[in-house]
N, C-alpha and C positions, 0 to 999 in steps of 0.2 A: 071832295075827299074820297069820291067813289074809286078813283084810280088807285089811291094809296091803300085803301082797304082791300081792293082786289090784288094789288101787288103783294101785300102781306099774306093774304090767303094762298096765293099761288106759290110764292117762294117758300112758305111754311110747309107746303106739301111735297116739295121736290126732295128726293133722297139726297143726303148731304154730299156724297161723292159726285153726283151729277151736278149739284150746285157748285162744287169746287171746280169742275171742268168748265162750267159756264163762266165762272170767275176768270179763268185764264183767257177765255175768248173775249170777254168784255174788256179785260185789261189790255189785251192786244189792240183793240180798237181805240181805247183811251190813250194809249201810248202814241199812236200814229196820227190821231186827230188833235190839232192845236186846241188847248183848253187851259183854264186857270190852274187846275190842280197840277197838271204836268209842269207848267211854267214855274209855279211857286216851289214845287218839290225840287226842281233842278237848281234853282237859286239857293235853296237851303243846303242841298247836297254839295254843291261846289264850294259853299262858304264853310261848311263843317269839315269837308275832306279835301282841302286845297292841294294835297300832294297825290291825290288819286288820278288815274288816267281817265280820259273821256269814256272809254269802254267800261271801266269799273263804275263810274258814276251812273251811266245809263243802265248797267246791270242792276244796280241798287234801285234806280228809278222804276224799272219794270216790276221789280218785286214789290216796291212800295205801292205802286198803282194797283197791283193785283190784290194786295191785302186791303186796300181801301175799297176796291170793288167787292171783296168778300164781306166787308162790314155792311155794305149796302144789301147784298144778296141774302145775308143772314138775318135781316130784319124780321122776316116772318117767323123764323125759327126762334129767335130770342124774345120777341115781343108777342109770340103766340102762346101755345100751350106748354112750351118748354119740354116737350116729350124727349128731346135729346138727352136730358139729364138722366133718363132711365136706361140709356144704352151703356152697358158696362164698358169702362175704359175710354169712353168718348171724352170725358173730362177727367184728366189725371191731375192729382194734387201733390205737390212736393214741398216738404218741410213745414207742414202746417203745425207740427209739434212745437215749433218755436213760438207760435202765436198762443197756443195753449199754455205754454210756460209763462209767457208774459201776463196772461190773464190771471195766473195764480198770484201775481204780485199785488193784485187788487188796486191798481192805480189808473186804470183805464188804458186802452190801447188805441193808438193812432196809426192807421195804415195809409200809405200814400203810393201813388202809381203814376207812371207815364202812360201815354196812349199807345200801347203796344197790343198787337193781336186784337181781339174783340173785347172791349171793356165791359160789355153787357154780360158776357160769360162770367167774368170776375164778380160783377155785382150780384148776379143771381146765385152764384155759389156762396158768397158771403151771407146773403139773406137766408139761404137754406140752412146754414150752420150756426149763425151768430145773431145776437141782438145788436144790430148795427144801424148807425145813422149816417146819411150821406147828403152833403150839400148839392144843390141842383139848380143850374141856371136854366130857366124854362124857355123853350123855343117860342118864337112869336106866334106860330100857328097853334091855336088852342086844341085842335083835334089831335095833332101829333103829340102835344104835351099830355093830353088825356091818355093816349095809348101808352106812352112811356111811363107815366106816373102809375097807371093801373098795373102795368107789367111788373114794375119794380115793387109796388106795394104787395101784389100777389106773391112775389118771391120772398116777402118778409122783411123788406128794407124800409126803414123810416126815412122819407125824403124831407129835407128842409130847404128853404130858400137861401140864397147867398147874400142876404141882407143882414142888418144888425140883429134882427130877431132870430135868424137862422144861426148866427154865430153864438148867441146866448144858449140856444138849444144844444149846439155842439159842445160848448163848455159844460153845460149841465150833464150831458151824457158821459163825458170823460170824468167829471168829478163824481159821477155815480158809478164809476168803475166799469163803464160799458165801452163799446168800440165805435170808432168813427173812421170812415174811409174817404179820402179826398184824391181826386185827379189833379195834382198840383203842378203839372208842367205847362199849364196854360198861362198866357200873359195877362196879368191883372190890369184893372183900370188905372189911369194915371193917378198918382198919389197913394195907391194901395200896394206898392211894391218897392223893391230896391234893386239896384243894378248888381249883377253877378257875372259869372262866366259860364258859357256852355260850349264845350269843345273849343276853348281858347278864344271865344268871341263874346262880345258884350251882349248881355241879355237882361231883360226886365222881368223879375221873378216875384212871386207872392211871398209874403213874410209870415203868413198865417201859421205854418207848421211849427217853426221854432217858438213863436209866441204861445201857441197852445201847449207845447211841452213845458215851457217856462211857467205857465200859469197853473198847470195841473200835475206836473211831474209824471205824465203818462209815458208808457213805453211806445217807441216809434219803430215801425217796420216798413220796408219797401216790399211791394208785391207787384206782380205783372202777369199778363196773360200771353201765352205763346200759341200760335196756331201750328198744329202738327202738319207735316208734309203728307201729300197724297190723300187729303181729305179724311184723315184718321181722327180728327178732333182737336182738342186743346190741352195745354198744360198750364195749370195755375201755379205760379211760383211764389213762395214766401221766403224772404231773406231774414237773417238774424237782425236783432234790434240795433239801431244806430242812435248816436247821441247828437242832438242838434242844439244843445244848451250852451255852447261856448260863445255866446254873443249872437245877436241877430244876424249880422253879416256872415259870420263863420257858419251859422246854421243853414243859411240859404246856400252858401257855397257848397256845403256838405251835401245838401239835398240834390243840387244839380250834378255833383260828382257821382252820387249814387245812380242818378238817371243815366249818366254817360255809360257807366259800367254795364247796366242791364241792356241798354240800347245796343251796345257793341256786341252783345251776345247774339242778337237777332236784328241787325240794323235795317234789313229790308222790311221788317214788320212795323217800324215806327211810322207815325202819321206825319211824314215830311211835307204834306200839302198845307199844313198849318203855318201861318206867318209868325214863326217863332221869334224873329228878330225885330218885330214891330216895336215902336216906342223906344228905339235905340238909334244910334248913328248909322246903323246898317239898314234901316228901314227902306232906304232908297233902292235897295236891290230888287224890291218888288215892283218898282215903277219903270224898270228898263224895258 
């Protein structure tokens, strides 16, 4: 883990605008060299945007690979001393007032997000402002797990496992009128989700969000992170509350529809390299 430690230290000390330029150069290499991230991203983009031209798809691919490269290069910044948060205007926040309003209802607040921009920026902002609990799937590497967990705990975030014990803690937090944040666009394990639609394609989605709202009556809001152009920082977006209570299936469909809307605002920043359509009839696209 010496290399990883050195990588975090070096990238954490590079000025952000320089890091941004390095991201462009790294993405250029990743685009031209055959690799899994490029292949999976292309399959997802062609599936989601069947009416787009090849040049439009590859333009989105280049942007997506760039933002994935930036997530890697920003590791030292977000898992280090987080000094970026002291730079005025580097992290801009929009519509946080709607979250404050929902907190006044004293029913708990459930925030959900897709993997847009850098999710660590979002997590650290939440930890600095709110008493918040976040479920966390631990990486297999214990050292990396320790780095991530310490960083998030230092930011004020309460981390819980994604097992039954963690779900109980999440329920307890919401019933205690606190806040919970979940990245809910990932594909759950078999038996832990339901089929829905994502850009008119079959997808296997988690059912946790509508179930939590049904059990606690909490307010639910979409949030996401946007990376600004030219290395100027990030924008954290909060959306007005949504209702996922009209039955489990309708709730899941509504969640995915909200994802689609915010992804289409900045489609190049979505993590298209994730196998979004696994555990469906479309899974074979990743084996071609």
